[in-house]
N, CA, C and O atoms as a Tripos MOL2 file, in Angstrom:
@<TRIPOS>MOLECULE
protein
  256   255    64     0     0
PROTEIN
NO_CHARGES

@<TRIPOS>ATOM
      1 N           2.3280  -14.1010  -29.9820 N.3       1 MET1
      2 CA          0.8460  -13.9230  -30.7000 C.3       1 MET1
      3 C           0.7630  -15.1660  -31.5580 C.2       1 MET1
      4 O           1.5710  -15.7900  -32.2450 O.2       1 MET1
      5 N          -0.4090  -15.2790  -31.2850 N.am      2 SER2
      6 CA         -0.7800  -16.5380  -32.1200 C.3       2 SER2
      7 C          -1.6070  -16.3580  -33.3440 C.2       2 SER2
      8 O          -2.6500  -15.7060  -33.2990 O.2       2 SER2
      9 N          -1.2070  -16.8730  -34.3510 N.am      3 ASP3
     10 CA         -1.8300  -16.4330  -35.6700 C.3       3 ASP3
     11 C          -1.8970  -17.5800  -36.7090 C.2       3 ASP3
     12 O          -1.1090  -18.5260  -36.7250 O.2       3 ASP3
     13 N          -2.7490  -17.4270  -37.4260 N.am      4 SER4
     14 CA         -2.8440  -18.9510  -38.5830 C.3       4 SER4
     15 C          -3.5860  -18.1050  -39.9250 C.2       4 SER4
     16 O          -3.8660  -16.9070  -39.9040 O.2       4 SER4
     17 N          -3.7830  -18.8870  -40.8880 N.am      5 ARG5
     18 CA         -4.5450  -18.5580  -41.9740 C.3       5 ARG5
     19 C          -5.5340  -19.4410  -42.2880 C.2       5 ARG5
     20 O          -5.2340  -20.6280  -42.4180 O.2       5 ARG5
     21 N          -6.7830  -19.0370  -42.4500 N.am      6 THR6
     22 CA         -8.0990  -19.8500  -42.8130 C.3       6 THR6
     23 C          -8.2210  -19.7980  -44.1320 C.2       6 THR6
     24 O          -8.3210  -18.6430  -44.5470 O.2       6 THR6
     25 N          -8.2580  -20.8880  -45.2020 N.am      7 ARG7
     26 CA         -8.1960  -20.6420  -46.4300 C.3       7 ARG7
     27 C          -9.6010  -20.9820  -46.7120 C.2       7 ARG7
     28 O         -10.2550  -21.4880  -45.8000 O.2       7 ARG7
     29 N         -10.2160  -20.7460  -47.9890 N.am      8 HIS8
     30 CA        -11.6470  -20.8360  -48.4890 C.3       8 HIS8
     31 C         -11.3620  -22.5050  -49.0900 C.2       8 HIS8
     32 O         -10.2610  -22.9810  -49.3660 O.2       8 HIS8
     33 N         -12.5540  -23.1150  -49.1770 N.am      9 CYS9
     34 CA        -12.6400  -24.2080  -49.8330 C.3       9 CYS9
     35 C         -12.9000  -24.1190  -51.6520 C.2       9 CYS9
     36 O         -12.9960  -22.9580  -52.0490 O.2       9 CYS9
     37 N         -12.9850  -24.9050  -52.4440 N.am     10 PRO10
     38 CA        -13.0690  -24.5780  -53.6860 C.3      10 PRO10
     39 C         -14.5610  -24.1670  -53.9830 C.2      10 PRO10
     40 O         -14.9450  -23.5900  -55.0000 O.2      10 PRO10
     41 N         -15.3930  -24.5960  -52.8310 N.am     11 GLN11
     42 CA        -16.5090  -24.3210  -53.0650 C.3      11 GLN11
     43 C         -17.2560  -22.6680  -52.5190 C.2      11 GLN11
     44 O         -18.3620  -22.2220  -52.8230 O.2      11 GLN11
     45 N         -16.2830  -22.0970  -51.7150 N.am     12 GLY12
     46 CA        -16.3620  -21.1100  -51.5610 C.3      12 GLY12
     47 C         -15.7310  -20.1900  -52.3910 C.2      12 GLY12
     48 O         -15.8610  -19.0040  -52.0870 O.2      12 GLY12
     49 N         -15.0200  -20.5040  -53.4570 N.am     13 ARG13
     50 CA        -14.7450  -19.6320  -54.6040 C.3      13 ARG13
     51 C         -15.4950  -19.5730  -55.9120 C.2      13 ARG13
     52 O         -15.2010  -18.8250  -56.8440 O.2      13 ARG13
     53 N         -16.4090  -20.3640  -55.8930 N.am     14 ARG14
     54 CA        -17.4740  -20.7130  -56.8160 C.3      14 ARG14
     55 C         -18.1810  -19.1290  -57.3560 C.2      14 ARG14
     56 O         -18.3340  -18.1600  -56.6120 O.2      14 ARG14
     57 N         -18.5350  -19.1810  -58.7890 N.am     15 PRO15
     58 CA        -19.0670  -17.7850  -58.8310 C.3      15 PRO15
     59 C         -20.1840  -17.3930  -57.9800 C.2      15 PRO15
     60 O         -21.0140  -18.2240  -57.6090 O.2      15 PRO15
     61 N         -20.2440  -16.0240  -57.6190 N.am     16 GLY16
     62 CA        -21.4970  -15.7540  -56.4520 C.3      16 GLY16
     63 C         -20.8910  -15.8780  -55.1600 C.2      16 GLY16
     64 O         -21.3420  -15.2780  -54.1840 O.2      16 GLY16
     65 N         -19.8250  -16.6750  -55.1030 N.am     17 ARG17
     66 CA        -19.1520  -16.8450  -53.5360 C.3      17 ARG17
     67 C         -17.9220  -15.7030  -53.2910 C.2      17 ARG17
     68 O         -17.0290  -15.3330  -54.0540 O.2      17 ARG17
     69 N         -18.1520  -15.4240  -52.3300 N.am     18 ARG18
     70 CA        -16.7870  -14.1660  -51.7610 C.3      18 ARG18
     71 C         -15.5240  -15.0430  -51.1810 C.2      18 ARG18
     72 O         -14.6970  -14.3330  -50.6100 O.2      18 ARG18
     73 N         -15.3000  -16.0420  -51.2030 N.am     19 GLY19
     74 CA        -14.6850  -16.6240  -50.1270 C.3      19 GLY19
     75 C         -13.0270  -16.1860  -50.3350 C.2      19 GLY19
     76 O         -12.3830  -16.4820  -51.3420 O.2      19 GLY19
     77 N         -12.5510  -15.5130  -49.3080 N.am     20 ARG20
     78 CA        -11.0020  -15.1090  -49.3620 C.3      20 ARG20
     79 C         -10.4010  -15.8050  -48.0800 C.2      20 ARG20
     80 O         -11.1660  -16.1530  -47.1810 O.2      20 ARG20
     81 N          -9.1640  -15.9930  -47.9910 N.am     21 PRO21
     82 CA         -8.6740  -16.2440  -46.6500 C.3      21 PRO21
     83 C          -8.6030  -15.3000  -45.8920 C.2      21 PRO21
     84 O          -8.5040  -14.1560  -46.3370 O.2      21 PRO21
     85 N          -8.6410  -15.5970  -44.4050 N.am     22 VAL22
     86 CA         -8.9930  -14.8650  -43.2850 C.3      22 VAL22
     87 C          -7.7900  -14.9590  -42.5710 C.2      22 VAL22
     88 O          -7.1670  -15.9700  -42.8980 O.2      22 VAL22
     89 N          -7.1390  -14.1650  -41.5750 N.am     23 TRP23
     90 CA         -5.8190  -14.3670  -40.7660 C.3      23 TRP23
     91 C          -6.5190  -13.9530  -39.5310 C.2      23 TRP23
     92 O          -6.7810  -12.7710  -39.3100 O.2      23 TRP23
     93 N          -6.9190  -15.2120  -38.4770 N.am     24 PRO24
     94 CA         -7.1760  -14.8840  -37.2520 C.3      24 PRO24
     95 C          -5.8570  -14.7430  -36.4860 C.2      24 PRO24
     96 O          -4.8610  -15.4130  -36.7610 O.2      24 PRO24
     97 N          -5.9150  -13.7540  -35.4250 N.am     25 ALA25
     98 CA         -4.7610  -13.6350  -34.6150 C.3      25 ALA25
     99 C          -5.4410  -14.0710  -32.9500 C.2      25 ALA25
    100 O          -6.6150  -14.2950  -32.6590 O.2      25 ALA25
    101 N          -4.3660  -14.0790  -32.1690 N.am     26 PHE26
    102 CA         -4.7230  -14.4550  -30.7930 C.3      26 PHE26
    103 C          -5.7020  -15.3490  -30.6410 C.2      26 PHE26
    104 O          -6.6690  -14.9920  -29.9680 O.2      26 PHE26
    105 N          -5.6920  -16.7870  -31.2530 N.am     27 VAL27
    106 CA         -6.5060  -17.2260  -30.9350 C.3      27 VAL27
    107 C          -6.0440  -18.7220  -30.2610 C.2      27 VAL27
    108 O          -6.4970  -19.8590  -30.3990 O.2      27 VAL27
    109 N          -5.0300  -18.2160  -29.5450 N.am     28 ASN28
    110 CA         -4.4100  -19.5690  -28.7380 C.3      28 ASN28
    111 C          -5.0000  -19.9270  -27.3470 C.2      28 ASN28
    112 O          -4.4090  -20.6390  -26.5350 O.2      28 ASN28
    113 N          -6.3710  -19.2990  -27.1220 N.am     29 ASP29
    114 CA         -6.9680  -19.8790  -25.8100 C.3      29 ASP29
    115 C          -8.3690  -20.6260  -26.3750 C.2      29 ASP29
    116 O          -9.0190  -20.3350  -27.3780 O.2      29 ASP29
    117 N          -8.5840  -21.5790  -25.4890 N.am     30 GLY30
    118 CA         -9.5340  -22.5840  -25.9880 C.3      30 GLY30
    119 C         -10.8580  -21.8270  -26.5830 C.2      30 GLY30
    120 O         -11.0820  -22.0780  -27.7670 O.2      30 GLY30
    121 N         -11.5570  -21.1430  -26.0800 N.am     31 HIS31
    122 CA        -12.9710  -20.6110  -26.4230 C.3      31 HIS31
    123 C         -12.6890  -19.9690  -28.0080 C.2      31 HIS31
    124 O         -13.4780  -20.1770  -28.9290 O.2      31 HIS31
    125 N         -11.4480  -19.1660  -28.1590 N.am     32 ALA32
    126 CA        -11.2900  -18.5590  -29.4650 C.3      32 ALA32
    127 C         -10.7980  -19.7660  -30.5600 C.2      32 ALA32
    128 O         -11.1480  -19.6080  -31.7290 O.2      32 ALA32
    129 N         -10.2360  -20.6080  -30.3150 N.am     33 THR33
    130 CA        -10.0350  -21.9740  -31.2160 C.3      33 THR33
    131 C         -11.3050  -22.7180  -31.3370 C.2      33 THR33
    132 O         -11.6030  -23.2510  -32.4060 O.2      33 THR33
    133 N         -12.1880  -22.7920  -30.1350 N.am     34 ALA34
    134 CA        -13.4790  -23.5360  -30.8240 C.3      34 ALA34
    135 C         -14.1850  -22.5220  -31.4530 C.2      34 ALA34
    136 O         -15.1520  -22.9330  -32.0930 O.2      34 ALA34
    137 N         -14.0100  -21.3820  -31.4700 N.am     35 ASP35
    138 CA        -15.0820  -20.5890  -32.3570 C.3      35 ASP35
    139 C         -14.4980  -20.5540  -33.6210 C.2      35 ASP35
    140 O         -15.2610  -20.2730  -34.5440 O.2      35 ASP35
    141 N         -13.1450  -20.8050  -33.9300 N.am     36 VAL36
    142 CA        -12.6860  -20.7580  -35.0070 C.3      36 VAL36
    143 C         -13.1840  -22.2690  -35.7590 C.2      36 VAL36
    144 O         -13.7720  -22.3100  -36.8390 O.2      36 VAL36
    145 N         -12.8550  -23.3260  -35.0370 N.am     37 ALA37
    146 CA        -13.3630  -24.4640  -35.8160 C.3      37 ALA37
    147 C         -14.7250  -24.5530  -35.6530 C.2      37 ALA37
    148 O         -15.2370  -25.1600  -36.5930 O.2      37 ALA37
    149 N         -15.5110  -24.1800  -34.8200 N.am     38 ASP38
    150 CA        -17.0420  -24.1520  -35.0830 C.3      38 ASP38
    151 C         -17.3300  -23.4550  -36.6230 C.2      38 ASP38
    152 O         -18.1540  -23.9670  -37.3810 O.2      38 ASP38
    153 N         -16.5410  -22.2020  -37.0080 N.am     39 TRP39
    154 CA        -16.9340  -21.4710  -38.0970 C.3      39 TRP39
    155 C         -16.4870  -22.4600  -39.2610 C.2      39 TRP39
    156 O         -17.2280  -22.7420  -40.2030 O.2      39 TRP39
    157 N         -15.0430  -23.0170  -39.0820 N.am     40 ILE40
    158 CA        -14.5730  -23.9620  -40.1690 C.3      40 ILE40
    159 C         -15.7940  -25.0250  -40.6790 C.2      40 ILE40
    160 O         -16.2650  -25.0100  -41.8160 O.2      40 ILE40
    161 N         -16.1600  -25.8460  -39.7190 N.am     41 ARG41
    162 CA        -17.1870  -26.8180  -39.6800 C.3      41 ARG41
    163 C         -18.4700  -26.4200  -40.2340 C.2      41 ARG41
    164 O         -19.2510  -27.2360  -40.7220 O.2      41 ARG41
    165 N         -18.7130  -25.0690  -40.1560 N.am     42 ALA42
    166 CA        -19.8310  -24.5250  -40.6370 C.3      42 ALA42
    167 C         -19.5830  -24.2990  -42.0410 C.2      42 ALA42
    168 O         -20.5750  -24.1450  -42.7530 O.2      42 ALA42
    169 N         -18.5480  -24.2570  -42.5150 N.am     43 GLY43
    170 CA        -18.0210  -24.1410  -43.9770 C.3      43 GLY43
    171 C         -16.9140  -23.0050  -44.2550 C.2      43 GLY43
    172 O         -16.4270  -22.8480  -45.3750 O.2      43 GLY43
    173 N         -16.5120  -22.1220  -42.9890 N.am     44 GLY44
    174 CA        -15.4900  -21.4790  -43.3020 C.3      44 GLY44
    175 C         -15.8100  -20.0770  -44.3130 C.2      44 GLY44
    176 O         -16.9370  -19.6430  -44.5510 O.2      44 GLY44
    177 N         -14.5580  -19.5250  -44.8120 N.am     45 PRO45
    178 CA        -14.6630  -18.4100  -45.7980 C.3      45 PRO45
    179 C         -15.3510  -18.6200  -47.2550 C.2      45 PRO45
    180 O         -15.0930  -19.5190  -48.0540 O.2      45 PRO45
    181 N         -16.2060  -17.6610  -47.3880 N.am     46 GLY46
    182 CA        -17.2100  -18.1410  -48.6250 C.3      46 GLY46
    183 C         -18.4110  -18.8740  -48.4420 C.2      46 GLY46
    184 O         -19.2830  -18.8560  -49.3110 O.2      46 GLY46
    185 N         -18.5450  -19.5680  -47.3070 N.am     47 LEU47
    186 CA        -19.8900  -20.3770  -47.1840 C.3      47 LEU47
    187 C         -20.2420  -20.1670  -45.7620 C.2      47 LEU47
    188 O         -21.3560  -20.5360  -45.3900 O.2      47 LEU47
    189 N         -19.5180  -19.6820  -45.0190 N.am     48 ALA48
    190 CA        -20.2040  -19.4640  -43.8140 C.3      48 ALA48
    191 C         -19.7170  -17.8860  -43.0920 C.2      48 ALA48
    192 O         -18.5270  -17.8390  -42.7770 O.2      48 ALA48
    193 N         -20.4540  -16.7680  -42.8500 N.am     49 PRO49
    194 CA        -20.3750  -15.4790  -42.4920 C.3      49 PRO49
    195 C         -19.0020  -15.9430  -41.0710 C.2      49 PRO49
    196 O         -18.9440  -16.8560  -40.2480 O.2      49 PRO49
    197 N         -18.0960  -14.7710  -41.4000 N.am     50 LEU50
    198 CA        -17.1890  -14.9040  -39.8760 C.3      50 LEU50
    199 C         -18.3710  -14.5540  -38.7500 C.2      50 LEU50
    200 O         -19.2910  -13.7480  -38.8860 O.2      50 LEU50
    201 N         -18.1000  -15.3310  -37.6880 N.am     51 PRO51
    202 CA        -18.8120  -15.0880  -36.7280 C.3      51 PRO51
    203 C         -18.2770  -13.7230  -35.9450 C.2      51 PRO51
    204 O         -17.0610  -13.5410  -35.8750 O.2      51 PRO51
    205 N         -19.2700  -12.6940  -35.3110 N.am     52 PRO52
    206 CA        -19.1040  -11.7240  -34.7850 C.3      52 PRO52
    207 C         -18.0340  -11.8740  -33.7120 C.2      52 PRO52
    208 O         -17.0650  -11.1180  -33.6470 O.2      52 PRO52
    209 N         -18.2220  -12.7400  -32.9910 N.am     53 ILE53
    210 CA        -16.9190  -13.0720  -32.0760 C.3      53 ILE53
    211 C         -15.4350  -13.2240  -32.4220 C.2      53 ILE53
    212 O         -14.5040  -13.1950  -31.6170 O.2      53 ILE53
    213 N         -15.3730  -13.3610  -33.5220 N.am     54 LEU54
    214 CA        -13.8820  -13.5280  -34.2360 C.3      54 LEU54
    215 C         -13.6470  -12.3450  -35.1370 C.2      54 LEU54
    216 O         -12.6810  -12.4420  -35.8940 O.2      54 LEU54
    217 N         -14.3980  -11.1970  -35.1870 N.am     55 GLU55
    218 CA        -14.2300  -10.2200  -35.8920 C.3      55 GLU55
    219 C         -13.0800   -9.3890  -35.1160 C.2      55 GLU55
    220 O         -12.3970   -8.6250  -35.7970 O.2      55 GLU55
    221 N         -12.8030   -9.5050  -33.6020 N.am     56 PRO56
    222 CA        -11.6570   -8.7440  -33.1190 C.3      56 PRO56
    223 C         -10.4790   -9.4150  -33.2440 C.2      56 PRO56
    224 O          -9.4500   -8.8520  -32.8700 O.2      56 PRO56
    225 N         -10.4350  -10.5740  -33.7250 N.am     57 HIS57
    226 CA         -9.3950  -11.4050  -33.8180 C.3      57 HIS57
    227 C          -8.6970  -11.5200  -35.5360 C.2      57 HIS57
    228 O          -7.7320  -12.1790  -35.9250 O.2      57 HIS57
    229 N          -9.5450  -10.6800  -36.2400 N.am     58 ARG58
    230 CA         -8.9560  -10.7140  -37.6740 C.3      58 ARG58
    231 C          -8.1940   -9.5780  -37.9630 C.2      58 ARG58
    232 O          -8.5650   -8.4730  -37.5680 O.2      58 ARG58
    233 N          -6.9800   -9.7590  -38.7280 N.am     59 PHE59
    234 CA         -6.3250   -8.8250  -39.4390 C.3      59 PHE59
    235 C          -5.9050   -9.2160  -40.3880 C.2      59 PHE59
    236 O          -5.9380  -10.4250  -40.6180 O.2      59 PHE59
    237 N          -5.2500   -8.1410  -41.4510 N.am     60 GLY60
    238 CA         -4.9840   -8.2840  -42.6820 C.3      60 GLY60
    239 C          -3.9100   -9.3220  -43.2230 C.2      60 GLY60
    240 O          -3.2480   -9.8770  -42.3460 O.2      60 GLY60
    241 N          -3.6980   -9.5910  -44.2610 N.am     61 PRO61
    242 CA         -2.5910  -10.5940  -44.7550 C.3      61 PRO61
    243 C          -1.4060   -9.9470  -44.6340 C.2      61 PRO61
    244 O          -1.3840   -8.7160  -44.6410 O.2      61 PRO61
    245 N          -0.4340  -10.5810  -44.5270 N.am     62 PRO62
    246 CA          1.0370  -10.1560  -44.2650 C.3      62 PRO62
    247 C           1.4630   -9.3560  -45.7040 C.2      62 PRO62
    248 O           1.0780   -9.5960  -46.8490 O.2      62 PRO62
    249 N           2.2210   -8.5180  -45.3090 N.am     63 ARG63
    250 CA          2.8070   -7.4320  -46.3900 C.3      63 ARG63
    251 C           3.8980   -8.2190  -47.1610 C.2      63 ARG63
    252 O           4.4540   -9.1110  -46.5210 O.2      63 ARG63
    253 N           4.2470   -8.0360  -48.3230 N.am     64 ARG64
    254 CA          5.0610   -8.4990  -49.2990 C.3      64 ARG64
    255 C           6.6230   -7.8250  -49.0150 C.2      64 ARG64
    256 O           7.5570   -8.0910  -49.7710 O.2      64 ARG64
@<TRIPOS>BOND
     1     1     2 1
     2     2     3 1
     3     3     4 2
     4     3     5 am
     5     5     6 1
     6     6     7 1
     7     7     8 2
     8     7     9 am
     9     9    10 1
    10    10    11 1
    11    11    12 2
    12    11    13 am
    13    13    14 1
    14    14    15 1
    15    15    16 2
    16    15    17 am
    17    17    18 1
    18    18    19 1
    19    19    20 2
    20    19    21 am
    21    21    22 1
    22    22    23 1
    23    23    24 2
    24    23    25 am
    25    25    26 1
    26    26    27 1
    27    27    28 2
    28    27    29 am
    29    29    30 1
    30    30    31 1
    31    31    32 2
    32    31    33 am
    33    33    34 1
    34    34    35 1
    35    35    36 2
    36    35    37 am
    37    37    38 1
    38    38    39 1
    39    39    40 2
    40    39    41 am
    41    41    42 1
    42    42    43 1
    43    43    44 2
    44    43    45 am
    45    45    46 1
    46    46    47 1
    47    47    48 2
    48    47    49 am
    49    49    50 1
    50    50    51 1
    51    51    52 2
    52    51    53 am
    53    53    54 1
    54    54    55 1
    55    55    56 2
    56    55    57 am
    57    57    58 1
    58    58    59 1
    59    59    60 2
    60    59    61 am
    61    61    62 1
    62    62    63 1
    63    63    64 2
    64    63    65 am
    65    65    66 1
    66    66    67 1
    67    67    68 2
    68    67    69 am
    69    69    70 1
    70    70    71 1
    71    71    72 2
    72    71    73 am
    73    73    74 1
    74    74    75 1
    75    75    76 2
    76    75    77 am
    77    77    78 1
    78    78    79 1
    79    79    80 2
    80    79    81 am
    81    81    82 1
    82    82    83 1
    83    83    84 2
    84    83    85 am
    85    85    86 1
    86    86    87 1
    87    87    88 2
    88    87    89 am
    89    89    90 1
    90    90    91 1
    91    91    92 2
    92    91    93 am
    93    93    94 1
    94    94    95 1
    95    95    96 2
    96    95    97 am
    97    97    98 1
    98    98    99 1
    99    99   100 2
   100    99   101 am
   101   101   102 1
   102   102   103 1
   103   103   104 2
   104   103   105 am
   105   105   106 1
   106   106   107 1
   107   107   108 2
   108   107   109 am
   109   109   110 1
   110   110   111 1
   111   111   112 2
   112   111   113 am
   113   113   114 1
   114   114   115 1
   115   115   116 2
   116   115   117 am
   117   117   118 1
   118   118   119 1
   119   119   120 2
   120   119   121 am
   121   121   122 1
   122   122   123 1
   123   123   124 2
   124   123   125 am
   125   125   126 1
   126   126   127 1
   127   127   128 2
   128   127   129 am
   129   129   130 1
   130   130   131 1
   131   131   132 2
   132   131   133 am
   133   133   134 1
   134   134   135 1
   135   135   136 2
   136   135   137 am
   137   137   138 1
   138   138   139 1
   139   139   140 2
   140   139   141 am
   141   141   142 1
   142   142   143 1
   143   143   144 2
   144   143   145 am
   145   145   146 1
   146   146   147 1
   147   147   148 2
   148   147   149 am
   149   149   150 1
   150   150   151 1
   151   151   152 2
   152   151   153 am
   153   153   154 1
   154   154   155 1
   155   155   156 2
   156   155   157 am
   157   157   158 1
   158   158   159 1
   159   159   160 2
   160   159   161 am
   161   161   162 1
   162   162   163 1
   163   163   164 2
   164   163   165 am
   165   165   166 1
   166   166   167 1
   167   167   168 2
   168   167   169 am
   169   169   170 1
   170   170   171 1
   171   171   172 2
   172   171   173 am
   173   173   174 1
   174   174   175 1
   175   175   176 2
   176   175   177 am
   177   177   178 1
   178   178   179 1
   179   179   180 2
   180   179   181 am
   181   181   182 1
   182   182   183 1
   183   183   184 2
   184   183   185 am
   185   185   186 1
   186   186   187 1
   187   187   188 2
   188   187   189 am
   189   189   190 1
   190   190   191 1
   191   191   192 2
   192   191   193 am
   193   193   194 1
   194   194   195 1
   195   195   196 2
   196   195   197 am
   197   197   198 1
   198   198   199 1
   199   199   200 2
   200   199   201 am
   201   201   202 1
   202   202   203 1
   203   203   204 2
   204   203   205 am
   205   205   206 1
   206   206   207 1
   207   207   208 2
   208   207   209 am
   209   209   210 1
   210   210   211 1
   211   211   212 2
   212   211   213 am
   213   213   214 1
   214   214   215 1
   215   215   216 2
   216   215   217 am
   217   217   218 1
   218   218   219 1
   219   219   220 2
   220   219   221 am
   221   221   222 1
   222   222   223 1
   223   223   224 2
   224   223   225 am
   225   225   226 1
   226   226   227 1
   227   227   228 2
   228   227   229 am
   229   229   230 1
   230   230   231 1
   231   231   232 2
   232   231   233 am
   233   233   234 1
   234   234   235 1
   235   235   236 2
   236   235   237 am
   237   237   238 1
   238   238   239 1
   239   239   240 2
   240   239   241 am
   241   241   242 1
   242   242   243 1
   243   243   244 2
   244   243   245 am
   245   245   246 1
   246   246   247 1
   247   247   248 2
   248   247   249 am
   249   249   250 1
   250   250   251 1
   251   251   252 2
   252   251   253 am
   253   253   254 1
   254   254   255 1
   255   255   256 2
@<TRIPOS>SUBSTRUCTURE
     1 MET1         2 RESIDUE 1 A MET
     2 SER2         6 RESIDUE 1 A SER
     3 ASP3        10 RESIDUE 1 A ASP
     4 SER4        14 RESIDUE 1 A SER
     5 ARG5        18 RESIDUE 1 A ARG
     6 THR6        22 RESIDUE 1 A THR
     7 ARG7        26 RESIDUE 1 A ARG
     8 HIS8        30 RESIDUE 1 A HIS
     9 CYS9        34 RESIDUE 1 A CYS
    10 PRO10       38 RESIDUE 1 A PRO
    11 GLN11       42 RESIDUE 1 A GLN
    12 GLY12       46 RESIDUE 1 A GLY
    13 ARG13       50 RESIDUE 1 A ARG
    14 ARG14       54 RESIDUE 1 A ARG
    15 PRO15       58 RESIDUE 1 A PRO
    16 GLY16       62 RESIDUE 1 A GLY
    17 ARG17       66 RESIDUE 1 A ARG
    18 ARG18       70 RESIDUE 1 A ARG
    19 GLY19       74 RESIDUE 1 A GLY
    20 ARG20       78 RESIDUE 1 A ARG
    21 PRO21       82 RESIDUE 1 A PRO
    22 VAL22       86 RESIDUE 1 A VAL
    23 TRP23       90 RESIDUE 1 A TRP
    24 PRO24       94 RESIDUE 1 A PRO
    25 ALA25       98 RESIDUE 1 A ALA
    26 PHE26      102 RESIDUE 1 A PHE
    27 VAL27      106 RESIDUE 1 A VAL
    28 ASN28      110 RESIDUE 1 A ASN
    29 ASP29      114 RESIDUE 1 A ASP
    30 GLY30      118 RESIDUE 1 A GLY
    31 HIS31      122 RESIDUE 1 A HIS
    32 ALA32      126 RESIDUE 1 A ALA
    33 THR33      130 RESIDUE 1 A THR
    34 ALA34      134 RESIDUE 1 A ALA
    35 ASP35      138 RESIDUE 1 A ASP
    36 VAL36      142 RESIDUE 1 A VAL
    37 ALA37      146 RESIDUE 1 A ALA
    38 ASP38      150 RESIDUE 1 A ASP
    39 TRP39      154 RESIDUE 1 A TRP
    40 ILE40      158 RESIDUE 1 A ILE
    41 ARG41      162 RESIDUE 1 A ARG
    42 ALA42      166 RESIDUE 1 A ALA
    43 GLY43      170 RESIDUE 1 A GLY
    44 GLY44      174 RESIDUE 1 A GLY
    45 PRO45      178 RESIDUE 1 A PRO
    46 GLY46      182 RESIDUE 1 A GLY
    47 LEU47      186 RESIDUE 1 A LEU
    48 ALA48      190 RESIDUE 1 A ALA
    49 PRO49      194 RESIDUE 1 A PRO
    50 LEU50      198 RESIDUE 1 A LEU
    51 PRO51      202 RESIDUE 1 A PRO
    52 PRO52      206 RESIDUE 1 A PRO
    53 ILE53      210 RESIDUE 1 A ILE
    54 LEU54      214 RESIDUE 1 A LEU
    55 GLU55      218 RESIDUE 1 A GLU
    56 PRO56      222 RESIDUE 1 A PRO
    57 HIS57      226 RESIDUE 1 A HIS
    58 ARG58      230 RESIDUE 1 A ARG
    59 PHE59      234 RESIDUE 1 A PHE
    60 GLY60      238 RESIDUE 1 A GLY
    61 PRO61      242 RESIDUE 1 A PRO
    62 PRO62      246 RESIDUE 1 A PRO
    63 ARG63      250 RESIDUE 1 A ARG
    64 ARG64      254 RESIDUE 1 A ARG
């Protein structure tokens, strides 16, 4: 399994924004990686909505 964590930028946590970290999984193929990179370039968490193509790759944060 390939997973990572995508954090919000400071602008994504300003009042009125809902930036939260996102944990995409199974993004080790070129297409999924490109989709994540495009989303981050668009602003990522809190600034750009998660593209529908990435929704199936999303999973919750690890449990403590």
